[in-house]
C-alpha positions in Angstrom: 14.5 -51.5 13.6 17.2 -50.4 16.1 20.3 -51.1 13.9 22.6 -50.1 16.7 21.2 -52.8 19.0 21.3 -55.3 16.2 24.9 -54.5 15.4 25.8 -54.8 19.1 24.6 -58.3 19.1 26.2 -59.2 15.8 29.5 -57.7 16.8 29.7 -59.9 19.9 28.6 -63.1 18.4 31.3 -65.7 18.2 31.0 -66.3 14.5 33.3 -65.8 11.5 33.5 -62.2 10.2 31.8 -63.2 7.0 28.7 -64.2 9.0 28.6 -60.9 10.8 28.8 -59.1 7.5 26.1 -61.3 6.0 23.8 -60.5 9.0 24.3 -56.8 8.6 23.7 -56.9 4.8 20.6 -59.1 5.4 19.2 -56.7 8.0 19.4 -53.8 5.5 18.2 -56.1 2.7 21.4 -55.4 0.7 21.6 -58.8 -0.9 21.4 -59.2 -4.8 17.9 -60.9 -4.7 15.9 -61.7 -7.8 13.8 -58.6 -7.1 16.8 -56.4 -7.2 18.1 -58.1 -10.4 14.7 -57.7 -11.9 14.7 -54.0 -11.3 18.1 -53.9 -13.1 16.7 -55.9 -16.1 18.9 -58.9 -15.3 16.4 -61.5 -14.1 12.7 -62.4 -14.1 12.8 -62.1 -10.3 11.3 -65.5 -9.6 12.6 -67.5 -6.7 14.9 -70.3 -8.2 14.2 -72.7 -5.3 10.4 -72.8 -5.2 9.4 -71.0 -8.3 6.6 -69.3 -6.5 6.8 -65.5 -5.9 9.3 -62.9 -6.4 12.6 -63.5 -4.7 12.9 -60.9 -1.9 14.9 -61.3 1.3 11.7 -62.0 3.2 10.7 -64.6 0.6 14.0 -66.4 0.7 14.0 -66.9 4.5 10.4 -66.8 5.4 8.1 -67.7 2.5 10.2 -70.0 0.3 8.8 -73.6 1.1 12.2 -75.1 0.5 13.9 -72.7 3.0 11.2 -72.9 5.6 11.5 -76.8 5.4 15.2 -76.5 6.2 14.7 -74.1 9.0 12.2 -76.5 10.5 14.6 -79.4 10.1 17.1 -77.3 12.2 14.6 -77.2 14.9 13.3 -73.6 14.6 9.6 -73.3 15.4 7.2 -71.4 13.2 6.8 -68.8 15.8 10.4 -67.7 15.0 10.4 -68.5 11.3 7.2 -66.6 10.7 7.7 -63.8 13.2 7.3 -60.2 12.2 7.0 -59.9 8.5 7.3 -56.1 8.2 10.9 -56.2 7.0 13.9 -58.4 7.4 15.3 -56.0 9.9 12.1 -56.3 12.0 12.2 -60.1 11.7 15.9 -60.2 12.9 15.1 -57.9 15.7 12.2 -60.0 16.8 14.5 -63.1 16.8 16.8 -61.3 19.2 14.1 -61.4 21.9 12.7 -64.8 21.0 16.0 -66.7 21.3 17.1 -67.8 24.8 20.8 -68.6 24.1 23.6 -67.2 21.9 24.3 -70.6 20.5 20.7 -70.7 19.0 21.1 -67.2 17.7 24.4 -67.8 16.0 23.3 -71.1 14.6 20.3 -69.4 13.1 22.4 -66.8 11.4 24.8 -69.4 10.0 21.9 -71.4 8.6 20.6 -68.2 6.9 23.9 -67.7 5.4 24.0 -71.2 3.9 20.5 -70.9 2.7 21.5 -67.8 0.7 24.6 -69.8 -0.5 22.2 -72.5 -1.6 20.3 -70.0 -3.7 23.5 -68.7 -5.3 24.9 -72.2 -6.2 21.5 -73.1 -7.8 21.5 -69.8 -9.9 25.2 -69.8 -10.9 26.1 -73.4 -11.1 22.7 -75.0 -11.8 23.2 -77.3 -8.8 20.7 -77.8 -5.9 22.3 -78.6 -2.6 20.1 -81.0 -0.5 18.7 -79.7 2.7 20.8 -82.0 4.8 23.9 -80.5 3.3 22.9 -77.0 4.3 22.3 -78.0 7.9 25.5 -80.1 8.0 27.6 -77.3 6.5 26.2 -74.8 9.1 27.1 -77.2 12.0 30.5 -77.9 10.5 31.3 -74.2 10.1 30.5 -73.4 13.7 32.5 -76.5 14.9 35.5 -75.5 12.9 35.3 -71.9 14.0 35.1 -72.9 17.7 38.0 -75.3 17.4 40.2 -72.7 15.7 39.3 -70.1 18.3 39.6 -72.5 21.2 36.1 -71.8 22.3 34.2 -74.0 24.7 30.4 -73.9 25.3 31.1 -71.9 28.5 33.2 -69.4 26.6 30.3 -68.9 24.2 27.9 -68.2 26.9 30.0 -65.8 29.0 29.7 -62.6 27.1 26.5 -60.6 26.1 23.3 -62.4 25.3 20.4 -60.9 23.5 18.7 -60.1 26.8 21.8 -57.9 27.7 21.3 -55.4 24.8 19.5 -52.1 24.9 15.8 -52.3 24.1 14.2 -49.5 22.3 11.3 -47.6 24.1 7.8 -47.3 22.6 7.2 -44.8 19.7 7.8 -41.1 20.6 9.4 -42.1 23.9 12.9 -41.3 25.2 14.6 -43.9 27.3 17.2 -42.7 29.8 19.7 -45.3 31.1 21.7 -44.6 34.2 24.6 -46.5 35.7 27.3 -46.0 38.2 30.7 -47.6 39.0 32.8 -47.7 42.1 36.6 -48.3 41.8 37.6 -49.6 45.3 41.4 -49.4 44.6 41.3 -45.7 44.0 38.2 -45.1 46.0 36.7 -43.1 43.1 33.1 -43.3 41.9 31.6 -42.3 38.6 28.0 -42.2 37.2 26.7 -41.7 33.7 23.3 -40.9 32.1 22.4 -41.6 28.4 19.2 -40.6 26.7 18.1 -42.2 23.4 15.0 -41.9 21.3 12.9 -44.8 19.9 15.3 -45.0 17.0 18.3 -45.5 19.2 19.7 -42.0 18.5 21.4 -40.2 21.4 19.4 -37.2 22.6 21.6 -36.2 25.5 24.3 -37.6 27.8 26.1 -36.8 31.0 29.0 -38.4 33.0 30.5 -37.2 36.2 32.8 -38.1 39.1 31.0 -38.5 42.3 32.6 -36.6 45.2 30.9 -38.5 47.9 31.7 -41.9 49.5 32.8 -44.8 47.3 29.7 -46.8 48.0 27.3 -48.3 45.4 24.4 -47.8 47.7 25.0 -44.1 47.4 26.3 -43.7 43.9 23.6 -45.7 42.2 20.8 -43.4 43.6 22.8 -40.4 42.5 22.9 -41.7 39.0 19.2 -42.3 39.1 18.7 -38.7 40.4 20.7 -37.3 37.6 18.6 -39.3 35.1 15.4 -37.9 36.6 16.9 -34.4 36.5 17.8 -34.9 32.8 14.2 -35.8 32.1 12.9 -32.6 33.8 15.6 -30.5 32.0 14.8 -31.9 28.5 11.1 -31.3 29.2 10.2 -34.6 27.6 6.5 -35.6 27.6 7.2 -39.4 27.5 10.2 -40.8 29.2 11.5 -44.1 30.6 14.3 -43.9 33.2 16.0 -47.3 33.5 18.6 -48.5 36.1 20.0 -52.0 36.6 20.3 -51.4 40.3 17.1 -53.2 41.4 17.5 -52.4 45.0 17.5 -48.7 44.3 14.4 -49.0 42.0 12.7 -51.0 44.8 13.4 -48.4 47.4 11.7 -45.8 45.3 8.4 -47.6 45.6 8.6 -48.1 49.4 6.1 -46.1 51.4 7.6 -46.7 54.9 10.6 -45.0 56.2 13.9 -46.7 55.2 17.0 -45.7 57.3 19.5 -47.7 55.2 22.2 -45.9 53.2 20.4 -46.7 49.9 17.0 -45.7 51.5 18.4 -42.3 52.5 19.9 -41.7 49.1 16.8 -42.5 47.2 14.9 -40.0 49.2 16.7 -37.3 47.1 15.2 -38.9 44.0 11.7 -38.8 45.4 12.2 -35.2 46.4 13.3 -34.3 42.8 10.2 -36.1 41.4 7.8 -34.4 44.0 9.3 -31.0 43.3 8.9 -31.5 39.5 5.3 -32.6 40.0 4.4 -29.6 42.2 6.1 -27.1 39.7 4.4 -28.9 36.7 
């Protein structure tokens, strides 16, 4: 699991801090489940809700029939509830890509929090909260938080969504992200290159001021060229170079002559690639 990617999403979700902390603990399976208590000789480890199976984090949220019933009541399909059973971290990461809106994602996290609270109340107070109360408590918490923060539905959708976060590359592959920025007031341009492996760990990075014209059509290809050169310099066998400048990426695939500013700039990228292939 790319914990850095998961934490990036959690840190930007408009939810109370205790929900973020719960999400982080859940991703690392750092909750006092029956299984953990059993290992310490403090419990028989059985799930207090369904009584079937050892209570692990995966069992609480994916296998316990009582919990699954509540998640279905909330409108979550089985494709999400049962997705990726490798670990809780894998499951949460898969949810990041399955959800379409931040509202759905944060509601899911709050419901999981109240499902865990339901377990604790049953164990410590011998009181079973009905499923409808778990759902209502989740919706009430979010509504109260939004009201206190003065958030509207537009505010909640404005910042980063799961689709905005960095996605890890395939196994044994390094992803190099490139980007550029133009400050029109000062007429200064910069570009940066960041290489990370399939665990999200930084392999190399570079940032530089661009001495040429303050024009995105020129600076973005320069950032891409720097990313390609980093690939060559690191002598990586499997690499993905990623840019959010779609027009630049599109220009690289053109076979006909392009006399535009961007087209002329991307020619340098193709030259670097061709030189590398001829030397390799």
